[in-house]
N, C-alpha and C positions, 0 to 999 in steps of 0.2 A: 540270706545267701549261704551261711554255714549249714542250714538245714538241707538246702538243695544239694550241696556237695556231699553231705553224709548220706542222704537218701540215694543219690546216684551211686555212691560207693557200695552201699548195702544192696542195691539192685544188681550191681555187677557181681558181687560175691554170691548172692542168691542164684543168679543165672548160672554161674560157673558150677556151683555145687549141685544144682538141679540137673545140669547136663551130665555130670559125673555119675550121679545116682541113677539116672535113667539108663545111661549106657551100661553101667555095672549090672543092673537088673536084666537088661535085654541081652547082654553078653553071656549071661549065665544060662540062657535057654538053649536047648538043643538046636543044632544047625538045621534039622529037618523042619523046624517051625519057621524058618526064615521066609519072609514074604507070604506068610499064611495068616488068615484071620485068627487062627488058633493062638498065634503069638500075642495078639492084642487081648484076647480073652484071658490068657494066663497073666499077662502083665497087669491087667486091670485088677487082679487079685493079689498082686505082689506089693507088700508094704513099702519096700525100698523104692519101687517105681512110683508108687502113689506119693511117697514123700518128695520125690523129685518134681512131680506135677504140682504139689502144694507149694514147694519153694519157688517154682516158676510163677505161680499165681501171686505169691507174696512179692516177688521181684517186680511184677507189673505194678503192684500197688506202690512200691518204693519209687519206681520210675515215674508214676503219675504224680506222686508227692514232689519229686524233684522238679517236675515241669510245671506244677501248679502255679499259676500266676506269673510265670516267667515267659518272656518272649523268646521264641526260637529264631535264631538268626544264623546266617552263614556269611563268612567273609570271602572275598574273591582275591 
């Protein structure tokens, strides 16, 4: 149980930092690139944005670890 709690907290932190990094990288691009495929091309070369993507993938791993072998339930 403690591993599941720590993994879920780590997933939350990774998701939060990933979102900040991705927004920071995208916010630094010129407004003319908004809603343009060119934006994705430039972001795919940006290390900060790629770091955010990497943290999001890591967060999914932590989330999977937290849910591994545990039943998911909801109370009414």
